N, C-alpha and C positions, 0 to 999 in steps of 0.2 A: 180945380185942376183941369177939368175938361175944357174950360174956356182957354186956359193957357195952351193946351195941346192943340185946340182948334186954331190958335193963332201961331202955330209953328214952333212953340217952345217945348223943349224936352223937359219932362218932369221925372225926377228920380225920387222914389219914396222907399223908405225902409220901414217895413211893417210886419207884424206877426199875426195879424188878423187875416187869415187866409180867405175867408168868405168875402171880406171887403175888397181885398186885392184882386180876387178872381173877377169881381164885377167892374173894376175900373181900369185894370191894366191891359195894355196891348201886348206887352212882353214882360216876362217875369224871369228873374234869376233867383235860384234857390241855393242857399248856403247851408252847409251842415258843419258846425264847429269851425266856421271861418273858411271853409273850402267850397268852391262852386261845384254843385253836383248836378245841376240841370239849368237849362235856359230855353225859353220858348213861349208860345202862346199859353193862355190859361188852360185850354183843352189839352195841350201837350203836357203841361206840368201836372195836371190832376190825374193823368193816365200814365205818368212816368214811373216805372217800377222802382227806380232808385229813390225817387222822392217818397213813394209810398213806404218803402222799406225804412228809410231814415226817420220819417215822421209818424208812421202808424204801426210799424212792425211788419214782419215778413208775411203773415197770413191775412193781413187786413186788406180791405177793399176801400178805395178812396170814396168818401162821401162829401166832397168839397163842391159846393155849387155857388 
């Protein structure tokens, strides 16, 4: 995938393995029950309170690296 991106090709991947996506994506869109709840860089996503609430619960702190 990185070779494709380096050659100017846009790659769209649908994946649930957050650790993997955080390490390869430049931009991430997060869906919750089919509705977009966030979009941005991996750093923006792992710190987004709406994403944390949806995936980890209200009092959780994201531990996605």
